[in-house]
C-alpha positions as CSV (number, residue, x, y, z in Angstrom):
1,M,214.2,232.7,275.9
2,A,213.4,231.3,279.3
3,S,213.3,227.4,279.6
4,K,209.9,225.6,280.1
5,K,211.3,224.6,283.4
6,L,212.1,228.1,284.8
7,V,208.5,229.2,283.5
8,R,206.8,226.2,285.4
9,L,208.8,227.1,288.5
10,A,207.9,230.7,288.3
11,S,204.2,230.0,287.8
12,A,204.4,227.4,290.7
13,A,205.9,230.3,292.9
14,A,203.3,232.7,291.9
15,K,200.6,230.4,293.0
16,A,202.2,229.5,296.2
17,Q,202.8,233.4,297.0
18,A,199.0,233.9,296.3
19,R,198.1,230.9,298.6
20,A,200.5,232.3,301.1
21,S,198.8,235.9,300.9
22,D,195.4,234.6,301.3
23,A,196.3,232.5,304.3
24,Q,198.1,235.4,305.8
25,R,195.0,237.7,305.5
26,K,192.8,234.9,307.0
27,W,195.4,234.5,310.0
28,V,195.1,238.4,310.7
29,E,191.4,238.5,310.3
30,A,191.1,235.5,312.7
31,F,193.6,237.0,315.3
32,E,191.7,240.4,315.2
33,A,188.3,238.5,315.6
34,E,189.8,236.4,318.5
35,Y,191.7,239.1,320.4
36,G,189.8,242.2,319.4
37,H,192.9,244.0,317.9
38,S,195.4,243.5,315.1
39,D,198.4,244.7,317.2
40,I,200.3,241.4,316.7
41,S,203.5,241.1,318.4
42,D,207.0,241.2,316.8
43,A,207.8,237.6,318.1
44,L,204.7,236.1,316.8
45,V,205.2,237.8,313.3
46,E,208.7,236.6,313.3
47,L,207.7,233.1,314.1
48,I,205.2,232.9,311.2
49,D,207.3,234.8,308.7
50,Y,210.4,232.6,309.2
51,A,208.7,229.3,309.9
52,Q,210.0,226.7,307.4
53,G,207.3,224.2,307.9
54,E,206.7,221.0,310.2
55,G,209.7,220.3,312.1
56,E,212.0,222.8,310.7
57,S,211.4,225.6,313.1
58,A,209.9,226.3,316.5
59,P,206.3,224.9,316.7
60,I,203.6,227.4,316.7
61,T,201.5,226.6,319.6
62,S,198.3,228.0,321.2
63,E,200.4,228.8,324.3
64,F,202.9,230.7,322.2
65,I,200.2,232.8,320.6
66,E,198.5,233.5,323.8
67,E,201.7,234.8,325.4
68,H,202.3,237.0,322.6
69,S,198.8,238.5,321.8
70,A,198.5,241.3,324.4
71,P,197.9,244.8,322.6
72,G,201.1,246.8,322.6
73,M,203.5,244.1,322.2
74,S,204.5,244.8,318.7
């Protein structure tokens, strides 16, 4: 039988995934509302998907988003 620790960690991971999915949905909706399309560039998707948090990867800046938000960049 799985340990209580493993069950607790699995539960925490499931909750974190649900929060992340909700944040991802909100981000895509906001992008589409602001830029009028949902053709998000590969560079922007990669930055968001592989970000490790504050200080552990390239910062997500308004300049970077603007530079990678034209339709057809994906």
